[in-house]
N, CA, C, O and CB atoms as a CASP TS submission, in Angstrom:
PFRMAT TS
TARGET T0000
AUTHOR 0000-0000-0000
METHOD Language model
MODEL 1
PARENT N/A
ATOM      1  N   MET     1       0.839  -1.144   0.022  1.00  0.00           N
ATOM      2  CA  MET     1       0.053   0.011   0.038  1.00  0.00           C
ATOM      3  C   MET     1       0.865   1.245  -0.032  1.00  0.00           C
ATOM      4  O   MET     1       0.452   2.217  -0.663  1.00  0.00           O
ATOM      5  CB  MET     1      -0.774   0.024   1.197  1.00  0.00           C
ATOM      6  N   THR     2       1.989   1.253   0.579  1.00  0.00           N
ATOM      7  CA  THR     2       2.952   2.314   0.678  1.00  0.00           C
ATOM      8  C   THR     2       3.401   2.620  -0.626  1.00  0.00           C
ATOM      9  O   THR     2       3.612   3.802  -0.898  1.00  0.00           O
ATOM     10  CB  THR     2       4.079   1.993   1.544  1.00  0.00           C
ATOM     11  N   THR     3       3.605   1.627  -1.585  1.00  0.00           N
ATOM     12  CA  THR     3       4.045   1.917  -2.838  1.00  0.00           C
ATOM     13  C   THR     3       3.027   2.707  -3.633  1.00  0.00           C
ATOM     14  O   THR     3       3.423   3.580  -4.406  1.00  0.00           O
ATOM     15  CB  THR     3       4.403   0.708  -3.493  1.00  0.00           C
ATOM     16  N   LEU     4       1.756   2.452  -3.489  1.00  0.00           N
ATOM     17  CA  LEU     4       0.648   3.081  -4.174  1.00  0.00           C
ATOM     18  C   LEU     4       0.711   4.652  -3.714  1.00  0.00           C
ATOM     19  O   LEU     4       0.622   5.544  -4.558  1.00  0.00           O
ATOM     20  CB  LEU     4      -0.811   2.317  -3.773  1.00  0.00           C
ATOM     21  N   TYR     5       0.858   4.910  -2.425  1.00  0.00           N
ATOM     22  CA  TYR     5       0.940   6.211  -1.905  1.00  0.00           C
ATOM     23  C   TYR     5       2.092   6.993  -2.530  1.00  0.00           C
ATOM     24  O   TYR     5       2.017   8.134  -2.986  1.00  0.00           O
ATOM     25  CB  TYR     5       1.074   6.148  -0.436  1.00  0.00           C
ATOM     26  N   SER     6       3.204   6.185  -2.482  1.00  0.00           N
ATOM     27  CA  SER     6       4.379   6.909  -3.082  1.00  0.00           C
ATOM     28  C   SER     6       4.275   7.204  -4.557  1.00  0.00           C
ATOM     29  O   SER     6       4.766   8.234  -5.017  1.00  0.00           O
ATOM     30  CB  SER     6       5.620   6.114  -2.870  1.00  0.00           C
ATOM     31  N   PHE     7       3.656   6.334  -5.295  1.00  0.00           N
ATOM     32  CA  PHE     7       3.369   6.545  -6.756  1.00  0.00           C
ATOM     33  C   PHE     7       2.546   7.750  -6.902  1.00  0.00           C
ATOM     34  O   PHE     7       2.861   8.622  -7.712  1.00  0.00           O
ATOM     35  CB  PHE     7       2.642   5.335  -7.406  1.00  0.00           C
ATOM     36  N   LEU     8       1.423   7.851  -6.098  1.00  0.00           N
ATOM     37  CA  LEU     8       0.449   8.952  -6.226  1.00  0.00           C
ATOM     38  C   LEU     8       1.158  10.208  -5.833  1.00  0.00           C
ATOM     39  O   LEU     8       0.948  11.251  -6.453  1.00  0.00           O
ATOM     40  CB  LEU     8      -0.833   8.728  -5.343  1.00  0.00           C
ATOM     41  N   ASP     9       1.998  10.148  -4.816  1.00  0.00           N
ATOM     42  CA  ASP     9       2.750  11.359  -4.387  1.00  0.00           C
ATOM     43  C   ASP     9       3.692  11.930  -5.377  1.00  0.00           C
ATOM     44  O   ASP     9       3.806  13.145  -5.541  1.00  0.00           O
ATOM     45  CB  ASP     9       3.509  11.069  -3.192  1.00  0.00           C
ATOM     46  N   GLN    10       4.433  10.956  -6.099  1.00  0.00           N
ATOM     47  CA  GLN    10       5.453  11.354  -7.140  1.00  0.00           C
ATOM     48  C   GLN    10       4.734  11.739  -8.366  1.00  0.00           C
ATOM     49  O   GLN    10       5.261  12.598  -9.072  1.00  0.00           O
ATOM     50  CB  GLN    10       6.472  10.207  -7.464  1.00  0.00           C
ATOM     51  N   HIS    11       3.585  11.219  -8.731  1.00  0.00           N
ATOM     52  CA  HIS    11       2.939  11.423  -9.992  1.00  0.00           C
ATOM     53  C   HIS    11       1.633  12.123  -9.821  1.00  0.00           C
ATOM     54  O   HIS    11       0.687  11.765 -10.522  1.00  0.00           O
ATOM     55  CB  HIS    11       2.743  10.137 -10.693  1.00  0.00           C
ATOM     56  N   SER    12       1.475  13.202  -8.853  1.00  0.00           N
ATOM     57  CA  SER    12       0.214  13.767  -8.585  1.00  0.00           C
ATOM     58  C   SER    12      -0.229  14.540  -9.810  1.00  0.00           C
ATOM     59  O   SER    12      -1.443  14.608 -10.002  1.00  0.00           O
ATOM     60  CB  SER    12       0.262  14.639  -7.349  1.00  0.00           C
ATOM     61  N   LEU    13       0.528  15.085 -10.597  1.00  0.00           N
ATOM     62  CA  LEU    13       0.078  15.868 -11.839  1.00  0.00           C
ATOM     63  C   LEU    13      -0.581  14.918 -12.685  1.00  0.00           C
ATOM     64  O   LEU    13      -1.665  15.243 -13.170  1.00  0.00           O
ATOM     65  CB  LEU    13       1.253  16.571 -12.638  1.00  0.00           C
ATOM     66  N   TYR    14      -0.051  13.701 -12.957  1.00  0.00           N
ATOM     67  CA  TYR    14      -0.844  12.717 -13.878  1.00  0.00           C
ATOM     68  C   TYR    14      -2.080  12.329 -13.293  1.00  0.00           C
ATOM     69  O   TYR    14      -3.040  12.107 -14.031  1.00  0.00           O
ATOM     70  CB  TYR    14      -0.082  11.435 -14.189  1.00  0.00           C
ATOM     71  N   VAL    15      -2.186  12.209 -11.945  1.00  0.00           N
ATOM     72  CA  VAL    15      -3.473  11.812 -11.388  1.00  0.00           C
ATOM     73  C   VAL    15      -4.530  13.002 -11.551  1.00  0.00           C
ATOM     74  O   VAL    15      -5.702  12.778 -11.857  1.00  0.00           O
ATOM     75  CB  VAL    15      -3.285  11.409  -9.848  1.00  0.00           C
ATOM     76  N   VAL    16      -4.079  14.140 -11.349  1.00  0.00           N
ATOM     77  CA  VAL    16      -5.049  15.229 -11.596  1.00  0.00           C
ATOM     78  C   VAL    16      -5.449  15.347 -13.056  1.00  0.00           C
ATOM     79  O   VAL    16      -6.603  15.631 -13.376  1.00  0.00           O
ATOM     80  CB  VAL    16      -4.473  16.550 -11.134  1.00  0.00           C
ATOM     81  N   LEU    17      -4.499  15.129 -13.921  1.00  0.00           N
ATOM     82  CA  LEU    17      -4.911  15.151 -15.333  1.00  0.00           C
ATOM     83  C   LEU    17      -5.878  13.987 -15.717  1.00  0.00           C
ATOM     84  O   LEU    17      -6.802  14.215 -16.499  1.00  0.00           O
ATOM     85  CB  LEU    17      -3.660  15.090 -16.221  1.00  0.00           C
ATOM     86  N   ILE    18      -5.710  12.882 -15.245  1.00  0.00           N
ATOM     87  CA  ILE    18      -6.573  11.782 -15.480  1.00  0.00           C
ATOM     88  C   ILE    18      -8.005  11.994 -14.868  1.00  0.00           C
ATOM     89  O   ILE    18      -9.003  11.537 -15.425  1.00  0.00           O
ATOM     90  CB  ILE    18      -5.927  10.539 -14.921  1.00  0.00           C
ATOM     91  N   ILE    19      -8.060  12.700 -13.708  1.00  0.00           N
ATOM     92  CA  ILE    19      -9.340  12.994 -13.154  1.00  0.00           C
ATOM     93  C   ILE    19     -10.060  14.044 -13.851  1.00  0.00           C
ATOM     94  O   ILE    19     -11.291  14.025 -13.874  1.00  0.00           O
ATOM     95  CB  ILE    19      -9.219  13.347 -11.803  1.00  0.00           C
ATOM     96  N   VAL    20      -9.301  15.081 -14.498  1.00  0.00           N
ATOM     97  CA  VAL    20      -9.858  16.075 -15.260  1.00  0.00           C
ATOM     98  C   VAL    20     -10.385  15.497 -16.617  1.00  0.00           C
ATOM     99  O   VAL    20     -11.454  15.839 -17.122  1.00  0.00           O
ATOM    100  CB  VAL    20      -8.847  17.159 -15.452  1.00  0.00           C
ATOM    101  N   LEU    21      -9.559  14.628 -17.125  1.00  0.00           N
ATOM    102  CA  LEU    21     -10.013  13.931 -18.421  1.00  0.00           C
ATOM    103  C   LEU    21     -11.290  13.132 -18.200  1.00  0.00           C
ATOM    104  O   LEU    21     -12.150  13.094 -19.080  1.00  0.00           O
ATOM    105  CB  LEU    21      -8.887  12.943 -18.969  1.00  0.00           C
ATOM    106  N   VAL    22     -11.428  12.510 -17.073  1.00  0.00           N
ATOM    107  CA  VAL    22     -12.679  11.637 -16.780  1.00  0.00           C
ATOM    108  C   VAL    22     -13.792  12.623 -16.684  1.00  0.00           C
ATOM    109  O   VAL    22     -14.860  12.383 -17.246  1.00  0.00           O
ATOM    110  CB  VAL    22     -12.572  10.727 -15.380  1.00  0.00           C
ATOM    111  N   ILE    23     -13.610  13.699 -16.018  1.00  0.00           N
ATOM    112  CA  ILE    23     -14.784  14.753 -15.831  1.00  0.00           C
ATOM    113  C   ILE    23     -15.101  15.300 -17.215  1.00  0.00           C
ATOM    114  O   ILE    23     -16.291  15.388 -17.517  1.00  0.00           O
ATOM    115  CB  ILE    23     -14.370  16.038 -14.798  1.00  0.00           C
ATOM    116  N   TRP    24     -14.217  15.659 -18.050  1.00  0.00           N
ATOM    117  CA  TRP    24     -14.564  16.226 -19.359  1.00  0.00           C
ATOM    118  C   TRP    24     -15.234  15.183 -20.174  1.00  0.00           C
ATOM    119  O   TRP    24     -16.196  15.508 -20.871  1.00  0.00           O
ATOM    120  CB  TRP    24     -13.334  16.765 -20.093  1.00  0.00           C
ATOM    121  N   ALA    25     -14.797  13.924 -20.145  1.00  0.00           N
ATOM    122  CA  ALA    25     -15.444  12.832 -20.863  1.00  0.00           C
ATOM    123  C   ALA    25     -16.945  12.607 -20.377  1.00  0.00           C
ATOM    124  O   ALA    25     -17.881  12.342 -21.132  1.00  0.00           O
ATOM    125  CB  ALA    25     -14.597  11.522 -20.662  1.00  0.00           C
ATOM    126  N   GLY    26     -17.019  12.748 -19.070  1.00  0.00           N
ATOM    127  CA  GLY    26     -18.462  12.723 -18.613  1.00  0.00           C
ATOM    128  C   GLY    26     -19.272  13.868 -19.032  1.00  0.00           C
ATOM    129  O   GLY    26     -20.443  13.666 -19.356  1.00  0.00           O
ATOM    130  N   ILE    27     -18.788  15.023 -19.062  1.00  0.00           N
ATOM    131  CA  ILE    27     -19.552  16.130 -19.562  1.00  0.00           C
ATOM    132  C   ILE    27     -19.902  16.034 -21.040  1.00  0.00           C
ATOM    133  O   ILE    27     -20.997  16.406 -21.461  1.00  0.00           O
ATOM    134  CB  ILE    27     -18.816  17.366 -19.315  1.00  0.00           C
ATOM    135  N   PHE    28     -18.923  15.514 -21.842  1.00  0.00           N
ATOM    136  CA  PHE    28     -19.145  15.318 -23.289  1.00  0.00           C
ATOM    137  C   PHE    28     -20.253  14.280 -23.423  1.00  0.00           C
ATOM    138  O   PHE    28     -21.177  14.532 -24.196  1.00  0.00           O
ATOM    139  CB  PHE    28     -17.812  14.849 -24.045  1.00  0.00           C
ATOM    140  N   LEU    29     -20.245  13.169 -22.760  1.00  0.00           N
ATOM    141  CA  LEU    29     -21.211  12.139 -22.889  1.00  0.00           C
ATOM    142  C   LEU    29     -22.523  12.608 -22.536  1.00  0.00           C
ATOM    143  O   LEU    29     -23.482  12.299 -23.243  1.00  0.00           O
ATOM    144  CB  LEU    29     -20.873  11.002 -22.102  1.00  0.00           C
ATOM    145  N   TYR    30     -22.676  13.400 -21.406  1.00  0.00           N
ATOM    146  CA  TYR    30     -23.971  13.978 -21.022  1.00  0.00           C
ATOM    147  C   TYR    30     -24.486  14.845 -22.122  1.00  0.00           C
ATOM    148  O   TYR    30     -25.617  14.650 -22.568  1.00  0.00           O
ATOM    149  CB  TYR    30     -23.864  14.783 -19.728  1.00  0.00           C
ATOM    150  N   LEU    31     -23.711  15.799 -22.587  1.00  0.00           N
ATOM    151  CA  LEU    31     -24.181  16.690 -23.615  1.00  0.00           C
ATOM    152  C   LEU    31     -24.499  15.927 -24.949  1.00  0.00           C
ATOM    153  O   LEU    31     -25.377  16.369 -25.691  1.00  0.00           O
ATOM    154  CB  LEU    31     -23.126  17.784 -23.852  1.00  0.00           C
ATOM    155  N   TYR    32     -23.866  14.890 -25.241  1.00  0.00           N
ATOM    156  CA  TYR    32     -24.156  14.144 -26.501  1.00  0.00           C
ATOM    157  C   TYR    32     -25.539  13.457 -26.269  1.00  0.00           C
ATOM    158  O   TYR    32     -26.403  13.479 -27.146  1.00  0.00           O
ATOM    159  CB  TYR    32     -22.968  13.037 -26.858  1.00  0.00           C
ATOM    160  N   ARG    33     -25.714  12.875 -25.118  1.00  0.00           N
ATOM    161  CA  ARG    33     -27.079  12.263 -24.928  1.00  0.00           C
ATOM    162  C   ARG    33     -28.137  13.210 -24.878  1.00  0.00           C
ATOM    163  O   ARG    33     -29.217  12.969 -25.418  1.00  0.00           O
ATOM    164  CB  ARG    33     -27.160  11.482 -23.716  1.00  0.00           C
ATOM    165  N   LEU    34     -27.899  14.312 -24.247  1.00  0.00           N
ATOM    166  CA  LEU    34     -28.924  15.472 -24.173  1.00  0.00           C
ATOM    167  C   LEU    34     -29.315  15.929 -25.509  1.00  0.00           C
ATOM    168  O   LEU    34     -30.497  16.158 -25.764  1.00  0.00           O
ATOM    169  CB  LEU    34     -28.371  16.699 -23.400  1.00  0.00           C
ATOM    170  N   ASP    35     -28.333  16.080 -26.420  1.00  0.00           N
ATOM    171  CA  ASP    35     -28.583  16.525 -27.837  1.00  0.00           C
ATOM    172  C   ASP    35     -29.413  15.519 -28.489  1.00  0.00           C
ATOM    173  O   ASP    35     -30.340  15.898 -29.204  1.00  0.00           O
ATOM    174  CB  ASP    35     -27.278  16.731 -28.651  1.00  0.00           C
ATOM    175  N   LYS    36     -29.161  14.183 -28.305  1.00  0.00           N
ATOM    176  CA  LYS    36     -29.967  13.206 -29.016  1.00  0.00           C
ATOM    177  C   LYS    36     -31.373  13.292 -28.546  1.00  0.00           C
ATOM    178  O   LYS    36     -32.298  13.193 -29.352  1.00  0.00           O
ATOM    179  CB  LYS    36     -29.434  11.802 -28.834  1.00  0.00           C
ATOM    180  N   ARG    37     -31.578  13.479 -27.235  1.00  0.00           N
ATOM    181  CA  ARG    37     -32.956  13.554 -26.611  1.00  0.00           C
ATOM    182  C   ARG    37     -33.681  14.735 -27.168  1.00  0.00           C
ATOM    183  O   ARG    37     -34.869  14.659 -27.485  1.00  0.00           O
ATOM    184  CB  ARG    37     -32.893  13.671 -25.038  1.00  0.00           C
ATOM    185  N   ILE    38     -32.960  15.846 -27.292  1.00  0.00           N
ATOM    186  CA  ILE    38     -33.596  17.133 -27.746  1.00  0.00           C
ATOM    187  C   ILE    38     -33.954  16.920 -29.304  1.00  0.00           C
ATOM    188  O   ILE    38     -35.031  17.336 -29.731  1.00  0.00           O
ATOM    189  CB  ILE    38     -32.538  18.462 -27.509  1.00  0.00           C
ATOM    190  N   ASN    39     -33.146  16.347 -30.041  1.00  0.00           N
ATOM    191  CA  ASN    39     -33.416  16.135 -31.449  1.00  0.00           C
ATOM    192  C   ASN    39     -34.721  15.211 -31.582  1.00  0.00           C
ATOM    193  O   ASN    39     -35.631  15.474 -32.367  1.00  0.00           O
ATOM    194  CB  ASN    39     -32.122  15.465 -32.161  1.00  0.00           C
ATOM    195  N   LYS    40     -34.712  14.116 -30.741  1.00  0.00           N
ATOM    196  CA  LYS    40     -35.850  13.258 -30.801  1.00  0.00           C
ATOM    197  C   LYS    40     -37.125  13.978 -30.549  1.00  0.00           C
ATOM    198  O   LYS    40     -38.123  13.810 -31.251  1.00  0.00           O
ATOM    199  CB  LYS    40     -35.706  12.171 -29.856  1.00  0.00           C
ATOM    200  N   LEU    41     -37.062  14.896 -29.391  1.00  0.00           N
ATOM    201  CA  LEU    41     -38.268  15.621 -28.987  1.00  0.00           C
ATOM    202  C   LEU    41     -38.716  16.604 -30.113  1.00  0.00           C
ATOM    203  O   LEU    41     -39.904  16.795 -30.374  1.00  0.00           O
ATOM    204  CB  LEU    41     -38.004  16.398 -27.647  1.00  0.00           C
ATOM    205  N   TYR    42     -37.688  17.212 -30.760  1.00  0.00           N
ATOM    206  CA  TYR    42     -37.968  18.182 -31.778  1.00  0.00           C
ATOM    207  C   TYR    42     -38.662  17.561 -32.921  1.00  0.00           C
ATOM    208  O   TYR    42     -39.660  18.101 -33.399  1.00  0.00           O
ATOM    209  CB  TYR    42     -36.738  18.843 -32.233  1.00  0.00           C
ATOM    210  N   SER    43     -38.137  16.336 -33.435  1.00  0.00           N
ATOM    211  CA  SER    43     -38.754  15.684 -34.554  1.00  0.00           C
ATOM    212  C   SER    43     -40.216  15.195 -34.128  1.00  0.00           C
ATOM    213  O   SER    43     -41.134  15.129 -34.945  1.00  0.00           O
ATOM    214  CB  SER    43     -37.833  14.472 -35.040  1.00  0.00           C
ATOM    215  N   LYS    44     -40.342  14.887 -32.893  1.00  0.00           N
ATOM    216  CA  LYS    44     -41.690  14.400 -32.450  1.00  0.00           C
ATOM    217  C   LYS    44     -42.676  15.613 -32.435  1.00  0.00           C
ATOM    218  O   LYS    44     -43.836  15.496 -32.830  1.00  0.00           O
ATOM    219  CB  LYS    44     -41.605  13.710 -30.974  1.00  0.00           C
ATOM    220  N   SER    45     -42.195  16.696 -31.993  1.00  0.00           N
ATOM    221  CA  SER    45     -43.068  17.883 -31.955  1.00  0.00           C
ATOM    222  C   SER    45     -43.453  18.367 -33.335  1.00  0.00           C
ATOM    223  O   SER    45     -44.596  18.748 -33.590  1.00  0.00           O
ATOM    224  CB  SER    45     -42.390  19.005 -31.208  1.00  0.00           C
ATOM    225  N   GLU    46     -42.410  18.341 -34.271  1.00  0.00           N
ATOM    226  CA  GLU    46     -42.710  18.686 -35.632  1.00  0.00           C
ATOM    227  C   GLU    46     -43.762  17.728 -36.308  1.00  0.00           C
ATOM    228  O   GLU    46     -44.609  18.147 -37.097  1.00  0.00           O
ATOM    229  CB  GLU    46     -41.417  18.685 -36.419  1.00  0.00           C
ATOM    230  N   SER    47     -43.644  16.456 -35.950  1.00  0.00           N
ATOM    231  CA  SER    47     -44.653  15.531 -36.487  1.00  0.00           C
ATOM    232  C   SER    47     -46.031  15.784 -35.964  1.00  0.00           C
ATOM    233  O   SER    47     -46.999  15.719 -36.721  1.00  0.00           O
ATOM    234  CB  SER    47     -44.278  14.130 -36.184  1.00  0.00           C
ATOM    235  N   ILE    48     -46.160  16.088 -34.614  1.00  0.00           N
ATOM    236  CA  ILE    48     -47.434  16.410 -34.039  1.00  0.00           C
ATOM    237  C   ILE    48     -47.962  17.760 -34.654  1.00  0.00           C
ATOM    238  O   ILE    48     -49.158  17.827 -34.940  1.00  0.00           O
ATOM    239  CB  ILE    48     -47.303  16.497 -32.475  1.00  0.00           C
ATOM    240  N   LEU    49     -47.194  18.763 -34.859  1.00  0.00           N
ATOM    241  CA  LEU    49     -47.650  19.946 -35.423  1.00  0.00           C
ATOM    242  C   LEU    49     -48.090  19.792 -36.787  1.00  0.00           C
ATOM    243  O   LEU    49     -49.034  20.452 -37.222  1.00  0.00           O
ATOM    244  CB  LEU    49     -46.680  20.921 -35.351  1.00  0.00           C
ATOM    245  N   ASN    50     -47.443  18.936 -37.503  1.00  0.00           N
ATOM    246  CA  ASN    50     -47.796  18.596 -39.009  1.00  0.00           C
ATOM    247  C   ASN    50     -49.095  17.951 -38.976  1.00  0.00           C
ATOM    248  O   ASN    50     -49.992  18.342 -39.724  1.00  0.00           O
ATOM    249  CB  ASN    50     -46.722  17.604 -39.757  1.00  0.00           C
ATOM    250  N   ASP    51     -49.278  16.902 -38.089  1.00  0.00           N
ATOM    251  CA  ASP    51     -50.634  16.286 -37.943  1.00  0.00           C
ATOM    252  C   ASP    51     -51.753  17.195 -37.781  1.00  0.00           C
ATOM    253  O   ASP    51     -52.768  17.133 -38.475  1.00  0.00           O
ATOM    254  CB  ASP    51     -50.664  15.412 -36.827  1.00  0.00           C
ATOM    255  N   ILE    52     -51.535  18.131 -36.755  1.00  0.00           N
ATOM    256  CA  ILE    52     -52.525  19.115 -36.435  1.00  0.00           C
ATOM    257  C   ILE    52     -52.868  20.032 -37.608  1.00  0.00           C
ATOM    258  O   ILE    52     -54.038  20.338 -37.839  1.00  0.00           O
ATOM    259  CB  ILE    52     -52.058  19.918 -35.286  1.00  0.00           C
ATOM    260  N   HIS    53     -51.852  20.468 -38.342  1.00  0.00           N
ATOM    261  CA  HIS    53     -52.016  21.292 -39.516  1.00  0.00           C
ATOM    262  C   HIS    53     -52.818  20.624 -40.508  1.00  0.00           C
ATOM    263  O   HIS    53     -53.768  21.231 -41.002  1.00  0.00           O
ATOM    264  CB  HIS    53     -50.741  21.667 -40.096  1.00  0.00           C
ATOM    265  N   THR    54     -52.530  19.368 -40.879  1.00  0.00           N
ATOM    266  CA  THR    54     -53.228  18.639 -41.877  1.00  0.00           C
ATOM    267  C   THR    54     -54.660  18.325 -41.486  1.00  0.00           C
ATOM    268  O   THR    54     -55.561  18.208 -42.317  1.00  0.00           O
ATOM    269  CB  THR    54     -52.502  17.404 -42.174  1.00  0.00           C
ATOM    270  N   HIS    55     -54.823  18.193 -40.151  1.00  0.00           N
ATOM    271  CA  HIS    55     -56.124  17.853 -39.724  1.00  0.00           C
ATOM    272  C   HIS    55     -56.990  19.074 -39.838  1.00  0.00           C
ATOM    273  O   HIS    55     -58.148  18.941 -40.233  1.00  0.00           O
ATOM    274  CB  HIS    55     -56.115  17.300 -38.322  1.00  0.00           C
ATOM    275  N   LYS    56     -56.531  20.210 -39.532  1.00  0.00           N
ATOM    276  CA  LYS    56     -57.283  21.497 -39.670  1.00  0.00           C
ATOM    277  C   LYS    56     -57.662  21.788 -41.009  1.00  0.00           C
ATOM    278  O   LYS    56     -58.761  22.307 -41.201  1.00  0.00           O
ATOM    279  CB  LYS    56     -56.526  22.628 -39.180  1.00  0.00           C
ATOM    280  N   GLU    57     -56.821  21.498 -42.074  1.00  0.00           N
ATOM    281  CA  GLU    57     -57.000  21.712 -43.393  1.00  0.00           C
ATOM    282  C   GLU    57     -58.003  20.859 -43.974  1.00  0.00           C
ATOM    283  O   GLU    57     -58.692  21.297 -44.895  1.00  0.00           O
ATOM    284  CB  GLU    57     -55.831  21.585 -44.041  1.00  0.00           C
ATOM    285  N   GLU    58     -58.174  19.592 -43.504  1.00  0.00           N
ATOM    286  CA  GLU    58     -59.178  18.592 -43.894  1.00  0.00           C
ATOM    287  C   GLU    58     -60.570  19.116 -43.491  1.00  0.00           C
ATOM    288  O   GLU    58     -61.517  18.900 -44.248  1.00  0.00           O
ATOM    289  CB  GLU    58     -58.878  17.188 -43.217  1.00  0.00           C
ATOM    290  N   HIS    59     -60.733  19.733 -42.442  1.00  0.00           N
ATOM    291  CA  HIS    59     -61.982  20.157 -41.919  1.00  0.00           C
ATOM    292  C   HIS    59     -62.531  21.512 -42.356  1.00  0.00           C
ATOM    293  O   HIS    59     -63.566  22.004 -41.907  1.00  0.00           O
ATOM    294  CB  HIS    59     -61.874  20.151 -40.534  1.00  0.00           C
ATOM    295  N   LYS    60     -61.781  22.039 -43.226  1.00  0.00           N
ATOM    296  CA  LYS    60     -62.156  23.465 -43.732  1.00  0.00           C
ATOM    297  C   LYS    60     -63.225  23.302 -44.888  1.00  0.00           C
ATOM    298  O   LYS    60     -63.680  24.297 -45.452  1.00  0.00           O
ATOM    299  CB  LYS    60     -60.783  24.300 -44.319  1.00  0.00           C
TER
END
């Protein structure tokens, strides 16, 4: 266990860089999934609005 502590003590810059990289990867994945959900909702709302518009034209 002391070798692990000494490794982390000697290479603390790399440990910080790895942690920051993991955080940025998590942010990127979150934004990517959020973008996919927003695009799906947008296309679904366009479809609903299209259906409403065609339904109104049929009853004129």
